[in-house]
C-alpha positions in Angstrom: 25.7 -113.4 45.1 22.6 -115.0 43.7 19.7 -113.2 42.1 16.4 -114.8 41.0 14.4 -113.3 38.2 11.6 -115.2 36.7 12.8 -118.7 35.8 16.5 -117.7 35.7 19.2 -117.7 38.2 22.3 -115.5 38.1 25.4 -116.4 40.2 28.4 -114.1 40.7 31.5 -115.5 42.3 34.3 -113.2 43.3 37.7 -114.6 42.3 41.1 -113.2 41.5 40.5 -113.2 37.7 37.0 -114.4 36.9 33.4 -113.7 37.6 31.2 -116.4 36.1 27.5 -116.3 35.0 25.9 -119.7 35.5 22.7 -119.0 33.5 21.8 -115.8 31.6 18.3 -114.3 31.9 16.3 -115.5 28.8 14.5 -112.3 27.9 13.1 -112.6 24.4 12.4 -109.9 21.8 8.6 -110.4 22.6 9.0 -108.1 25.7 10.0 -105.1 23.6 7.5 -102.5 22.7 7.1 -99.4 20.7 7.9 -97.2 23.7 11.1 -99.1 24.4 12.2 -98.7 20.8 11.5 -94.9 20.7 13.0 -94.3 24.2 16.0 -96.5 23.4 15.5 -98.7 26.4 17.9 -101.6 26.3 16.8 -105.2 26.7 18.9 -107.9 28.4 20.1 -110.7 26.1 21.9 -114.0 26.7 25.4 -113.1 27.7 26.9 -116.5 26.9 25.4 -116.6 23.4 26.4 -113.0 22.6 30.0 -113.7 23.9 30.3 -116.5 21.4 29.1 -114.2 18.6 31.6 -111.4 19.6 34.5 -113.9 19.6 33.5 -114.8 16.0 32.8 -111.3 14.7 35.5 -109.5 16.6 38.0 -112.2 17.6 40.5 -109.7 19.1 38.0 -107.7 21.1 37.9 -109.8 24.3 40.9 -111.1 26.2 41.3 -114.8 26.5 40.2 -114.9 30.2 37.5 -112.2 29.7 33.9 -113.2 29.8 30.5 -111.4 29.6 28.4 -111.3 32.7 25.6 -109.0 31.4 24.8 -108.1 27.9 22.1 -105.6 26.6 20.8 -104.6 23.2 19.4 -101.1 22.6 16.0 -100.0 21.4 14.1 -102.8 23.0 16.2 -105.4 21.3 15.8 -103.9 17.8 18.7 -101.5 18.0 22.2 -101.7 16.6 24.1 -100.9 19.8 25.2 -103.3 22.5 26.3 -102.8 26.1 28.4 -105.4 27.9 29.6 -105.8 31.5 32.5 -108.3 31.5 34.5 -109.5 34.5 37.0 -106.8 33.7 35.3 -103.7 32.2 32.3 -102.0 30.8 32.3 -102.5 27.0 30.1 -100.5 24.6 29.7 -101.4 20.9 28.2 -98.3 19.2 27.4 -98.6 15.5 27.5 -95.3 13.6 26.4 -94.0 10.2 23.6 -95.1 7.9 25.2 -98.5 7.1 26.6 -99.2 10.6 30.0 -100.2 9.2 31.7 -97.6 11.4 31.7 -99.0 14.9 33.0 -97.4 18.1 34.2 -99.7 20.9 34.4 -97.9 24.3 36.1 -99.6 27.2 35.7 -98.5 30.8 37.9 -100.5 33.3 36.1 -100.9 36.6 39.1 -99.3 38.3 38.3 -96.0 36.6 34.7 -95.8 37.9 34.4 -93.3 40.8 30.6 -93.7 41.4 27.6 -95.4 40.0 23.8 -95.4 40.6 20.7 -97.3 39.7 17.2 -95.9 39.5 14.2 -98.2 39.7 11.1 -97.5 37.6 8.3 -95.4 39.0 4.6 -96.0 38.6 4.4 -94.3 35.2 7.9 -95.0 34.0 8.8 -97.4 31.2 12.4 -97.7 32.0 15.1 -98.1 34.7 18.4 -96.3 34.7 22.0 -97.3 35.2 24.6 -94.5 35.5 28.4 -94.8 35.9 30.8 -92.0 36.5 34.3 -92.8 35.2 37.5 -90.9 35.6 38.4 -89.0 32.4 35.8 -90.8 30.4 32.7 -89.2 31.7 29.2 -90.3 32.6 27.8 -93.5 31.0 24.0 -93.7 31.1 21.9 -96.7 30.1 18.1 -96.9 30.1 16.9 -100.5 30.7 13.4 -102.1 30.2 11.5 -102.8 33.4 12.0 -106.5 33.2 15.7 -106.3 33.8 16.8 -107.2 37.4 18.6 -103.9 38.0 19.4 -104.8 41.7 21.5 -107.8 40.4 23.5 -105.3 38.3 24.0 -103.1 41.4 25.3 -106.1 43.4 27.6 -107.0 40.6 29.1 -103.5 40.3 29.5 -103.4 44.1 31.7 -106.5 43.8 33.9 -105.3 40.9 34.1 -101.6 41.5 34.3 -100.9 45.2 37.5 -100.9 47.2 36.9 -100.7 50.9 38.7 -98.6 53.6 38.5 -99.5 57.2 39.5 -96.2 58.8 36.9 -94.0 60.5 34.8 -96.6 62.2 36.0 -95.8 65.8 35.4 -92.1 65.4 31.8 -92.9 64.2 30.8 -94.8 67.3 30.6 -91.8 69.7 27.0 -90.8 69.0 24.0 -92.2 71.0 21.6 -93.4 68.3 17.9 -93.2 68.2 16.8 -96.9 68.5 13.3 -96.1 67.1 14.6 -95.1 63.7 14.6 -97.3 60.6 14.5 -97.0 56.9 10.8 -97.8 56.6 9.6 -95.0 58.9 10.3 -91.3 59.2 12.0 -89.7 62.2 11.7 -86.2 60.8 9.2 -83.5 61.7 7.3 -81.3 59.2 9.9 -78.5 59.2 12.8 -81.0 59.0 11.2 -82.6 55.9 10.5 -79.3 54.3 14.1 -78.2 55.0 15.6 -81.6 54.2 17.1 -81.9 57.6 18.6 -85.3 58.4 18.6 -87.0 61.8 21.1 -89.7 62.8 19.7 -93.2 63.1 20.8 -96.6 64.4 23.5 -97.9 62.1 23.1 -101.5 63.0 19.4 -101.6 62.2 20.1 -99.9 58.9 22.8 -102.4 58.0 20.5 -105.3 58.8 17.8 -103.9 56.5 20.2 -103.1 53.7 21.6 -106.6 53.8 18.5 -108.6 54.5 15.7 -106.7 52.8 17.5 -104.9 49.9 20.7 -107.0 49.7 22.6 -104.0 48.4 25.7 -104.2 50.6 28.7 -106.4 50.3 29.1 -109.3 52.8 32.1 -107.6 54.6 30.7 -104.1 54.3 29.7 -102.3 57.5 27.4 -99.3 58.0 29.3 -96.8 60.1 27.1 -93.7 60.0 23.4 -93.5 59.0 21.0 -90.5 58.6 17.4 -90.2 57.5 15.1 -87.4 56.3 11.5 -88.3 55.4 11.8 -91.2 52.9 15.5 -90.5 52.0 18.6 -92.0 53.6 22.2 -91.0 53.6 24.6 -93.7 54.7 28.4 -93.9 55.1 29.8 -97.4 55.1 33.3 -98.9 55.3 33.3 -99.1 51.5 31.4 -96.1 50.2 29.1 -93.1 50.6 25.6 -94.4 49.9 22.5 -92.2 49.2 19.0 -93.6 48.8 16.7 -91.1 47.2 13.0 -92.0 47.1 11.1 -90.1 44.4 7.5 -89.6 43.2 4.2 -89.9 45.0 4.2 -93.7 45.1 7.8 -94.0 46.2 8.5 -96.8 43.7 11.1 -94.8 41.9 14.3 -95.0 44.0 17.8 -94.0 43.1 20.7 -95.8 44.8 23.8 -93.7 44.5 27.3 -95.1 45.4 30.3 -92.8 45.6 33.6 -94.4 46.4 35.6 -92.9 49.2 38.7 -92.1 47.0 36.4 -89.9 44.8 35.8 -87.5 47.7 38.4 -84.7 47.7 37.3 -82.4 50.5 34.5 -81.6 53.0 33.2 -78.9 55.2 30.9 -78.6 58.2 28.8 -75.6 59.4 27.3 -75.4 62.9 23.8 -74.2 63.5 23.1 -70.5 64.0 20.4 -68.7 65.9 16.7 -69.7 66.2 16.1 -68.9 62.6 18.9 -71.3 61.5 18.2 -74.6 63.4 20.3 -76.9 61.2 23.9 -77.8 60.8 25.5 -78.6 57.4 27.9 -81.1 55.9 29.2 -80.7 52.4 31.2 -83.3 50.5 33.2 -82.3 47.5 34.0 -84.6 44.5 34.1 -84.2 40.8 31.9 -86.7 39.0 31.3 -85.9 35.3 27.8 -84.8 34.7 25.7 -82.1 33.1 26.3 -78.4 34.0 24.2 -76.9 36.7 23.4 -73.3 37.8 23.4 -74.3 41.5 25.7 -73.0 44.2 29.3 -72.8 42.9 28.3 -72.2 39.3 29.7 -72.8 36.8 30.2 -76.4 37.7 28.8 -79.9 37.1 25.8 -81.1 39.1 27.8 -84.0 40.6 30.6 -82.0 42.2 29.3 -81.8 45.7 26.6 -83.2 48.1 25.2 -81.0 50.8 23.2 -82.3 53.8 21.4 -80.4 56.5 21.3 -82.1 59.9 18.6 -81.4 62.5 20.1 -79.5 65.4 20.8 -81.9 68.3 20.0 -85.0 66.2 23.5 -85.6 64.8 27.0 -85.2 66.4 28.5 -82.9 63.8 32.0 -83.0 65.1 31.9 -86.8 65.3 30.9 -86.8 61.7 33.7 -84.4 60.9 36.2 -86.6 62.8 34.9 -89.7 61.0 35.3 -88.2 57.5 38.8 -86.9 58.5 39.9 -90.4 59.4 38.5 -91.7 56.2 40.2 -89.2 53.9 43.4 -88.4 55.8 44.2 -91.8 57.2 47.0 -92.3 59.7 49.6 -89.6 60.2 52.9 -90.4 58.4 54.0 -86.8 57.8 56.5 -85.2 60.3 56.1 -81.6 61.3 57.6 -79.3 58.6 61.0 -77.8 59.7 60.2 -74.7 57.6 56.9 -73.8 59.3 57.5 -71.0 61.9 54.7 -71.7 64.4 55.3 -68.3 66.2 55.0 -70.1 69.6 54.2 -67.7 72.4 53.3 -64.8 70.2 50.6 -62.6 71.6 47.8 -61.7 69.2 47.4 -57.9 69.5 44.8 -57.6 66.8 44.8 -56.4 63.2 47.0 -53.3 63.9 45.0 -50.8 61.9 41.4 -50.0 60.9 42.3 -50.5 57.2 43.6 -54.0 57.9 40.4 -54.8 59.8 38.2 -53.4 57.0 40.1 -55.3 54.4 39.9 -58.6 56.4 43.7 -58.9 56.2 45.0 -62.0 57.9 47.8 -61.9 60.5 49.9 -64.8 61.7 49.1 -66.1 65.2 50.5 -68.7 67.6 50.1 -72.0 65.9 50.8 -73.9 69.1 47.8 -72.2 70.8 45.6 -72.9 67.8 46.8 -76.5 67.9 45.6 -76.8 71.5 42.3 -75.1 70.8 41.3 -77.2 67.9 42.2 -80.5 69.5 39.6 -79.8 72.2 37.2 -76.9 71.6 36.0 -77.7 69.0 37.7 -81.1 68.5 38.4 -80.6 64.7 41.9 -82.2 64.5 43.0 -85.8 64.7 45.1 -86.8 67.6 48.1 -87.2 65.3 47.5 -83.9 63.5 49.4 -80.7 64.4 48.9 -77.1 63.3 52.0 -75.7 61.6 50.8 -72.3 60.6 47.8 -70.3 61.8 46.3 -67.0 60.6 43.4 -64.9 61.8 41.3 -62.3 60.0 38.4 -60.3 61.5 36.5 -63.4 62.8 37.8 -66.2 60.6 40.9 -68.4 60.9 43.1 -70.3 58.4 45.1 -73.3 59.6 47.8 -75.2 57.8 48.3 -78.6 59.6 50.5 -81.6 58.9 47.7 -83.1 56.8 45.4 -80.4 55.3 44.3 -76.8 55.0 
């Protein structure tokens, strides 16, 4: 992966053990300013030179085959803290106290990163942002000066962090796409934009734009589902969930958020209602460490779920559901439980009493009949998935299958 920035060239080569940097970007301290110092915006420094300094000052910090790919210094180059992206981990050198003799070294292996995002600078912004969400460690946030090639960092993290999964592509191909849609235009009407309703768009055109214009996807990465609302895009690829959030009046400030498929722990869909409720919904559940929020599900962190509204008739909701099922559940390797009484042939005679109905008490129903129903109308289950237990309340149902609740 090559990235040109000014007079410098960065080259990343994916190998079993090593990612090399052919020439570091020569940003000098002259680019720093008072605002960068006060805002603690980090400046990029020569990774090769700083690696040599680290090996002299802290000879046991880096492994023998470990090398710095990116290096940054806080407060516009005048700070005490350093941030490093090596070929194996994120490494932070944080000096503490008045004298700076007490130093904290934080290591974040790339394998522990569940998601990451970059945010480009807007018209009035003095910085760019890099955020990484790591398992157990928490959120790592780094503000960078505008001169840093943040897209090169995004491409590097894509190489070292993402592990792809191929399941789900077949299930995603059932929808007839709108060939007029693309990332540069808008396919949404006024009420869809106001309600943040997404419409499904041509995945091949989106993939071509992301690879040729933005160069944010890996070479072997495929776009499998793509949706657009106004200026924003929501994309599911073979390797990740990818959201592009265009912000501000000018649209120069853009967040590119990557969530790895293994970080997603559950999902739900909701069909459209009557004329006053014209959109269907998809919610993805994950648990990325971030600041608390008072949103739906409070108390929780702000990065624990992602909710998307789809314009009615502009997305095949059950195809989306089947696609995510294939992604998260994979192939069926679990045999039907011998301890699950499926009550085959049992006739559902209702709740049995007014008090049970008022209390919404669930009753066991024929699991075989529920299995037939939800393989066809609606087609919620995988072909290899079987209902083992089924319960019904007033209007709602609860199913235990061979793969999920």
